BALUM-316608 format. One line per 5 residues: their letters; for each residue y, z, x negated of C-alpha. Coordinates in steps of 0.02 Angstrom, whole numbers, padded with zeros to 5 digits. Layout:
BEGIN
A) Y,Z,X | ...
% end
This chain:
BEGIN
MSAFT) -00448,-01316,01659 | -00327,-01403,01540 | -00361,-01569,01456 | -00371,-01476,01289 | -00505,-01356,01354
KAMRF) -00603,-01500,01430 | -00594,-01596,01266 | -00653,-01445,01166 | -00795,-01414,01289 | -00846,-01596,01266
VGDLD) -00839,-01582,01076 | -00945,-01424,01083 | -01062,-01501,01213 | -01045,-01337,01308 | -01103,-01407,01476
DEFYD) -01275,-01452,01411 | -01421,-01367,01500 | -01470,-01292,01332 | -01335,-01161,01364 | -01415,-01106,01529
DERQR) -01533,-00992,01432 | -01434,-00836,01381 | -01533,-00799,01221 | -01526,-00980,01161 | -01338,-00982,01192
DVWNE) -01309,-00820,01098 | -01415,-00870,00948 | -01337,-01044,00942 | -01161,-00970,00953 | -01201,-00856,00806
ASAIG) -01275,-01001,00707 | -01122,-01107,00748 | -01006,-00969,00690 | -01102,-00956,00527 | -01099,-01145,00506
FQLFY) -00912,-01152,00540 | -00877,-01014,00413 | -00992,-01093,00284 | -00904,-01261,00303 | -00733,-01178,00302
WSALI) -00764,-01079,00141 | -00846,-01230,00056 | -00698,-01340,00103 | -00570,-01213,00042 | -00658,-01181,-00123
GAAIL) -00697,-01364,-00153 | -00520,-01418,-00113 | -00443,-01284,-00224 | -00553,-01337,-00371 | -00522,-01522,-00338
AWTGS) -00333,-01496,-00329 | -00327,-01416,-00501 | -00463,-01513,-00594 | -00459,-01684,-00512 | -00347,-01831,-00539
TAGAW) -00202,-01879,-00427 | -00329,-01954,-00306 | -00425,-01790,-00309 | -00266,-01695,-00266 | -00239,-01810,-00115
FALGI) -00419,-01780,-00060 | -00395,-01592,-00082 | -00236,-01599,00022 | -00328,-01695,00158 | -00471,-01570,00160
LVVAT) -00350,-01423,00171 | -00251,-01503,00312 | -00409,-01543,00411 | -00478,-01368,00385 | -00312,-01296,00445
LISSA) -00311,-01408,00599 | -00491,-01365,00644 | -00455,-01179,00625 | -00300,-01198,00733 | -00399,-01290,00868
TLAYS) -00530,-01152,00864 | -00397,-01018,00887 | -00312,-01119,01024 | -00474,-01141,01121 | -00510,-00955,01107
AARGV) -00335,-00913,01166 | -00350,-01036,01310 | -00506,-00941,01365 | -00413,-00774,01358 | -00471,-00710,01188
NLYTA) -00333,-00693,01060 | -00391,-00665,00883 | -00223,-00591,00834 | -00246,-00445,00954 | -00436,-00431,00949
AKLGR) -00466,-00427,00761 | -00394,-00348,00605 | -00294,-00480,00513 | -00279,-00392,00346 | -00464,-00396,00306
VRGVV) -00514,-00439,00128 | -00597,-00603,00178 | -00438,-00663,00263 | -00332,-00621,00113 | -00457,-00708,-00004
AGAIM) -00463,-00862,00108 | -00273,-00868,00113 | -00264,-00852,-00076 | -00391,-00992,-00102 | -00299,-01102,00023
AAGFI) -00132,-01066,-00063 | -00210,-01106,-00232 | -00269,-01273,-00163 | -00101,-01318,-00086 | -00008,-01264,-00243
GALVR) -00130,-01360,-00354 | -00104,-01517,-00251 | 00084,-01493,-00258 | 00080,-01471,-00446 | -00029,-01624,-00470
LQPDV) 00071,-01732,-00350 | 00241,-01664,-00394 | 00379,-01792,-00386 | 00506,-01803,-00525 | 00623,-01690,-00428
YSQVS) 00508,-01543,-00465 | 00542,-01559,-00650 | 00698,-01452,-00619 | 00676,-01262,-00617 | 00794,-01251,-00469
SWAGA) 00679,-01362,-00366 | 00531,-01249,-00401 | 00638,-01098,-00358 | 00685,-01181,-00194 | 00502,-01217,-00156
VVGAV) 00455,-01035,-00189 | 00598,-00970,-00081 | 00549,-01093,00056 | 00368,-01038,00049 | 00414,-00854,00056
AGGGV) 00535,-00884,00200 | 00407,-00990,00293 | 00273,-00857,00267 | 00394,-00724,00328 | 00430,-00824,00485
ALLII) 00243,-00848,00514 | 00213,-00660,00496 | 00356,-00624,00616 | 00283,-00743,00745 | 00111,-00663,00728
WQMRK) 00188,-00489,00745 | 00283,-00542,00902 | 00126,-00621,00975 | 00028,-00461,00944 | 00163,-00357,01030
RNARF) 00170,-00476,01178 | -00019,-00481,01195 | -00030,-00291,01184 | 00097,-00279,01326 | -00003,-00408,01424
EAGEI) -00165,-00311,01401 | -00076,-00150,01452 | -00023,-00237,01614 | 00162,-00232,01574 | 00181,-00421,01590
% end
């Protein structure tokens, strides 16, 4: 077991005797999933609103919330992958809720960028560069996800 997996098990208190009872574990896992999603959606929506309506300090808080939410989601995905369950192969990624969450997150990041924009972003060419960079970065991310899905499908088929 890796140090990461041990750390995540500690954070989740997964070795507690509470988890010995199958029904308690299942119900608690469902409740935890609901709690995680509720926190995630609240953080995204709150950060997006704060980024656009708050002051400069509010934009920094929004940015912090969005970064932390992204890191927690990444840790959740990494733990799942370390235990042999890959969301990218096990679930549909183009679901409406994922698209909505991505749009809210993008609105928050863009709002923070607009509020915190340095003087360099007063030039149209700088904004054009930022848009091109975001599109290119998103394209690279989609390519990486597509390659991961192909590799995981080959793994599950026993080809690797």
